[in-house]
Rosetta silent file (secondary structure, phi, psi, omega in degrees, C-alpha in Angstrom):
SEQUENCE: MAPGRRLATVGEHGTLHGLMGRNAGVTRLLDEDALARSSVVANCMMNRERSLSGSNGHGRELGIDVMAELTTRVGAATPVRWLDVCCGSGRAPAEAAGLLADRSLTGQVEIIGLDLVDHFVSDSFPPSLRLISGSVNRWSPTAVST
SCORE:     score description
SCORE:     0.000 S_00000001
   1 L     0.000  140.431 -178.972  -32.113  -32.008   -6.270 S_00000001
   2 L   -68.817  144.396  177.684  -34.967  -31.225   -3.903 S_00000001
   3 L   -58.529  145.987  179.195  -36.915  -28.001   -4.498 S_00000001
   4 L    82.013    0.792  179.577  -35.674  -25.111   -2.375 S_00000001
   5 E   -96.644  146.866 -178.456  -32.126  -26.492   -2.118 S_00000001
   6 E  -100.385  155.787  175.317  -29.112  -24.444   -3.151 S_00000001
   7 E   -84.915   45.143  178.509  -26.053  -25.507   -5.072 S_00000001
   8 E  -141.462  144.848  179.634  -23.947  -24.503   -2.106 S_00000001
   9 E  -135.348  155.567  175.175  -22.787  -26.406    0.905 S_00000001
  10 E  -105.777  123.612 -179.862  -20.964  -25.539    4.092 S_00000001
  11 L  -102.442 -169.767  176.742  -17.950  -27.668    4.785 S_00000001
  12 H   -53.855  143.017 -178.094  -15.516  -27.958    7.609 S_00000001
  13 H    65.929   18.194  177.011  -14.326  -24.542    8.909 S_00000001
  14 H    75.308   13.264 -177.447  -17.384  -22.846    7.433 S_00000001
  15 L   -75.154  131.977  177.430  -16.080  -22.984    3.888 S_00000001
  16 E   -86.983  129.108 -179.899  -18.813  -22.673    1.248 S_00000001
  17 E  -122.994  139.432  169.161  -18.506  -25.189   -1.584 S_00000001
  18 E   -80.190  158.977  179.889  -20.430  -25.463   -4.826 S_00000001
  19 L   -64.760  -23.585  178.708  -21.597  -28.894   -5.836 S_00000001
  20 L   -85.223  -12.687 -177.765  -19.173  -28.780   -8.726 S_00000001
  21 L   -88.608 -164.447  177.613  -16.249  -27.917   -6.433 S_00000001
  22 L   -69.417  128.947 -177.325  -14.403  -29.958   -3.840 S_00000001
  23 L  -110.179   11.825  178.673  -16.905  -31.625   -1.593 S_00000001
  24 L   -62.265  132.006  177.052  -14.599  -33.118    1.038 S_00000001
  25 L    81.899    7.667 -177.958  -15.982  -32.393    4.469 S_00000001
  26 L   -67.103  133.160 -178.253  -19.401  -31.292    3.219 S_00000001
  27 L  -100.788  -38.324 -176.632  -21.950  -31.516    6.002 S_00000001
  28 E  -170.579  159.930  168.686  -25.263  -30.578    4.335 S_00000001
  29 E   -82.810  144.981  178.977  -27.024  -28.625    1.643 S_00000001
  30 E   -99.015  137.608  171.312  -28.458  -25.359    2.866 S_00000001
  31 E   -78.504  171.766 -171.447  -31.981  -24.324    2.140 S_00000001
  32 H   -61.575  -41.676  179.831  -32.476  -20.724    1.025 S_00000001
  33 H   -65.351  -42.144  177.583  -33.394  -19.369    4.481 S_00000001
  34 H   -64.908  -38.663  178.235  -30.387  -21.022    6.147 S_00000001
  35 H   -63.029  -42.025  179.791  -28.125  -19.723    3.412 S_00000001
  36 H   -64.035  -34.455 -179.487  -29.431  -16.166    3.906 S_00000001
  37 H   -86.038   -8.100 -173.050  -28.754  -16.377    7.647 S_00000001
  38 L   -67.440  136.162  174.906  -25.349  -18.009    7.262 S_00000001
  39 L   -67.676  -22.283  179.834  -22.306  -16.115    8.560 S_00000001
  40 L   -65.440  -38.916 -177.862  -20.428  -17.590    5.612 S_00000001
  41 L   -61.123  -39.300 -178.108  -22.525  -15.569    3.141 S_00000001
  42 L   -91.838    7.959 -176.616  -21.506  -12.252    4.750 S_00000001
  43 L   -78.082  137.404  176.814  -17.875  -13.262    5.219 S_00000001
  44 H   -60.170  -27.817  177.923  -15.136  -11.212    3.523 S_00000001
  45 H   -63.957  -15.891  176.494  -13.531  -14.487    2.521 S_00000001
  46 H   -88.600   18.459  175.397  -16.482  -14.847    0.185 S_00000001
  47 L    65.439   35.014  179.197  -15.145  -11.814   -1.723 S_00000001
  48 L   -64.675  -22.326 -177.521  -17.724   -9.381   -0.422 S_00000001
  49 L  -107.250   24.435 -177.691  -15.204   -6.551   -0.967 S_00000001
  50 L   -62.397  134.502  178.887  -14.088   -7.455   -4.518 S_00000001
  51 E  -107.950 -178.036  177.892  -13.060   -4.381   -6.487 S_00000001
  52 L   -72.740  -37.417 -176.671  -12.510   -3.848  -10.193 S_00000001
  53 L  -136.508  177.942  178.671   -8.739   -4.028   -9.970 S_00000001
  54 L    96.400 -171.816 -174.819   -5.971   -4.809   -7.522 S_00000001
  55 L   -62.357  -26.490  178.811   -5.089   -7.921   -5.558 S_00000001
  56 L  -116.467   25.122 -175.055   -8.762   -8.839   -5.010 S_00000001
  57 E   -86.016  165.711  177.750  -10.032   -7.376   -8.268 S_00000001
  58 H   -58.766  -39.787 -178.775  -12.058   -8.925  -11.077 S_00000001
  59 H   -58.573  -50.611 -176.335   -8.978   -8.765  -13.351 S_00000001
  60 H   -77.415  -47.190 -173.691   -6.728  -10.819  -11.103 S_00000001
  61 H   -80.817  -32.487 -176.636   -9.247  -13.123   -9.440 S_00000001
  62 H  -113.451   -7.640  177.056  -11.693  -13.636  -12.297 S_00000001
  63 L    72.631   32.395 -178.463   -9.568  -12.874  -15.332 S_00000001
  64 L  -137.528  133.720  172.326  -11.795  -10.105  -16.732 S_00000001
  65 L   -94.549   93.405 -174.690  -11.256   -6.394  -17.295 S_00000001
  66 H   -57.334  -46.490 -177.758  -14.847   -5.266  -16.676 S_00000001
  67 H   -63.487  -39.062  176.853  -14.275   -1.673  -17.770 S_00000001
  68 H   -62.649  -42.949 -179.714  -12.648   -2.756  -21.052 S_00000001
  69 H   -63.953  -43.952 -178.449  -15.543   -5.117  -21.727 S_00000001
  70 H   -67.946  -50.443 -174.857  -18.165   -2.422  -20.989 S_00000001
  71 H   -68.423  -30.257  176.956  -16.525    0.449  -22.850 S_00000001
  72 H   -63.835  -32.213 -175.710  -15.726   -1.722  -25.908 S_00000001
  73 H   -86.397  -14.862  179.225  -19.426   -2.511  -26.263 S_00000001
  74 L   -59.585  134.323 -178.979  -20.664    1.101  -25.958 S_00000001
  75 L    94.894   -7.889  177.517  -22.107    2.187  -29.276 S_00000001
  76 L   -70.157  166.334 -178.750  -23.113   -1.338  -30.289 S_00000001
  77 L   -69.733  -24.189 -178.462  -26.605   -2.022  -31.586 S_00000001
  78 L  -102.174  152.969  178.142  -27.596   -3.819  -28.390 S_00000001
  79 L   -61.708  151.442 -179.956  -27.795   -2.280  -24.902 S_00000001
  80 E  -100.901  120.906 -178.679  -24.697   -2.639  -22.698 S_00000001
  81 E  -139.216  143.869  173.806  -25.513   -4.290  -19.383 S_00000001
  82 E  -126.763  119.241  173.865  -23.512   -5.870  -16.591 S_00000001
  83 E  -106.540  112.614  179.296  -25.267   -8.127  -14.059 S_00000001
  84 E  -100.675   97.485  179.433  -22.890   -8.884  -11.194 S_00000001
  85 E   -79.152  136.104 -175.570  -24.463  -11.861   -9.406 S_00000001
  86 L    61.791   52.497 -174.434  -23.193  -12.315   -5.822 S_00000001
  87 L   -78.239   -3.407  179.141  -21.726   -8.792   -5.969 S_00000001
  88 L    67.876 -128.251 -179.304  -21.017   -8.699   -2.244 S_00000001
  89 L   -75.763   -8.265 -178.910  -20.902   -5.115   -0.982 S_00000001
  90 L    84.316   13.421 -175.785  -21.340   -3.834   -4.533 S_00000001
  91 H   -61.429  -47.554 -178.867  -17.910   -2.251   -4.507 S_00000001
  92 H   -64.503  -46.827  178.081  -16.925   -3.324   -8.044 S_00000001
  93 H   -62.652  -36.752  177.860  -20.256   -2.271   -9.662 S_00000001
  94 H   -65.811  -41.363  178.048  -20.049    1.079   -7.781 S_00000001
  95 H   -63.306  -43.016  179.307  -16.474    1.626   -8.967 S_00000001
  96 H   -62.403  -42.849  179.942  -17.507    0.836  -12.528 S_00000001
  97 H   -62.658  -40.593  177.309  -20.482    3.242  -12.339 S_00000001
  98 H   -63.397  -44.203  177.963  -18.153    5.985  -11.076 S_00000001
  99 H   -65.491  -38.899  177.988  -15.630    5.406  -13.855 S_00000001
 100 H   -66.222  -36.473  176.828  -18.381    5.396  -16.464 S_00000001
 101 H   -65.357  -42.148  177.865  -19.713    8.679  -15.077 S_00000001
 102 H   -59.524  -29.233 -179.193  -16.189   10.158  -15.282 S_00000001
 103 L   -96.959   10.373 -179.414  -16.127    9.166  -18.977 S_00000001
 104 L    58.594   36.774 -178.583  -19.637   10.554  -19.615 S_00000001
 105 L  -114.567   12.259 -175.697  -20.919    7.048  -20.388 S_00000001
 106 H   -53.581  -45.480 -176.451  -23.491    6.791  -17.570 S_00000001
 107 H   -76.375   -4.516 -175.093  -26.538    6.679  -19.815 S_00000001
 108 H  -104.727   -7.515 -178.388  -25.043    4.063  -22.099 S_00000001
 109 E  -134.941  130.711  174.492  -24.375    1.240  -19.642 S_00000001
 110 E  -105.606  131.215  179.034  -26.733   -0.367  -17.108 S_00000001
 111 E  -123.232  128.916  175.907  -25.173   -2.082  -14.101 S_00000001
 112 E  -124.540  127.911  172.418  -27.029   -4.309  -11.666 S_00000001
 113 E  -108.392  126.286 -178.369  -25.422   -5.838   -8.583 S_00000001
 114 E  -120.182  126.269  177.357  -27.383   -8.664   -7.001 S_00000001
 115 E  -144.783  150.115  179.801  -26.501  -10.146   -3.622 S_00000001
 116 L   -66.951  -31.643 -175.580  -28.289  -12.204   -1.020 S_00000001
 117 L  -106.905  133.473 -178.841  -27.163   -9.914    1.824 S_00000001
 118 L   -89.678   68.495  177.090  -28.085   -6.191    1.926 S_00000001
 119 L  -125.454   59.855 -174.747  -24.695   -4.842    3.053 S_00000001
 120 L   -84.731  157.009  174.180  -23.936   -2.574    0.148 S_00000001
 121 L   -60.684  148.794 -176.704  -21.443    0.270    0.013 S_00000001
 122 L  -110.210   89.820  175.025  -23.094    3.578    0.861 S_00000001
 123 L  -131.058  169.832  170.154  -22.336    6.111   -1.843 S_00000001
 124 L   -89.187  135.985 -174.479  -24.485    8.109   -4.176 S_00000001
 125 L  -120.225  154.888  171.654  -24.741    6.331   -7.489 S_00000001
 126 L   -69.396  158.137 -177.882  -25.853    7.312  -10.986 S_00000001
 127 L   -64.535  -10.853  178.709  -29.253    5.983  -11.959 S_00000001
 128 L   -79.127   -4.763  178.972  -27.596    3.458  -14.239 S_00000001
 129 E  -112.722  126.773  173.338  -26.465    1.458  -11.159 S_00000001
 130 E  -127.559  126.801  174.499  -28.860   -0.594   -9.076 S_00000001
 131 E  -104.759  121.606 -170.771  -27.757   -2.673   -6.086 S_00000001
 132 E  -123.034  130.982  174.794  -30.417   -5.238   -5.265 S_00000001
 133 E   -94.793  122.022  178.824  -30.700   -7.505   -2.251 S_00000001
 134 L   175.760  172.717 -179.540  -32.375  -10.781   -3.155 S_00000001
 135 L   -86.881  137.583  176.001  -32.133  -14.386   -4.032 S_00000001
 136 L   -64.093  -23.782  175.762  -30.917  -15.362   -7.477 S_00000001
 137 L   -67.489  -31.619 -174.025  -33.712  -17.961   -7.387 S_00000001
 138 L  -104.016  -19.544 -174.697  -36.416  -15.304   -7.127 S_00000001
 139 L   -82.126  143.222  170.977  -34.907  -12.363   -8.983 S_00000001
 140 L  -146.436  155.401 -178.971  -35.489  -11.711  -12.651 S_00000001
 141 H   -56.413  -31.358  179.053  -34.805   -8.658  -14.850 S_00000001
 142 H   -74.425  -14.778  179.920  -38.550   -8.092  -15.170 S_00000001
 143 H   -76.984   -9.242 -176.497  -38.868   -7.978  -11.378 S_00000001
 144 L  -103.847  126.375  176.358  -36.951   -4.677  -11.338 S_00000001
 145 L   -74.897  144.076 -178.281  -38.826   -1.506  -12.153 S_00000001
 146 L  -106.567    0.000    0.000  -37.073    0.735  -14.640 S_00000001
């Protein structure tokens, strides 16, 4: 694959496909700048509004109970962290941070939401939650000041 190319393609009707997914109707690979400007990236059909639970929640759509996973790990020898890549609006990480605060677990879990588009929910968050706009190609945990 050429440098600067993403593992995402835009197909017929603006549908974004991964190279491992169905590639029928694929028109081209997008470079990083084109992907960032793409209306498909900011589209709700891309799960920008995914919540923790409900019909569009992580449990139903991704098969994971994020809160159970996080709270089960609290008290372990290693830090508890959740990196939500392509977090969309950050709704699910924000919901998790709020629930952790309600359970007095804010200082025991670090949550990072990373998305290409800076259209995050606008709430006040505990310091354990960071919503970051950036490319997964360029971001690294060391790039974030603590």
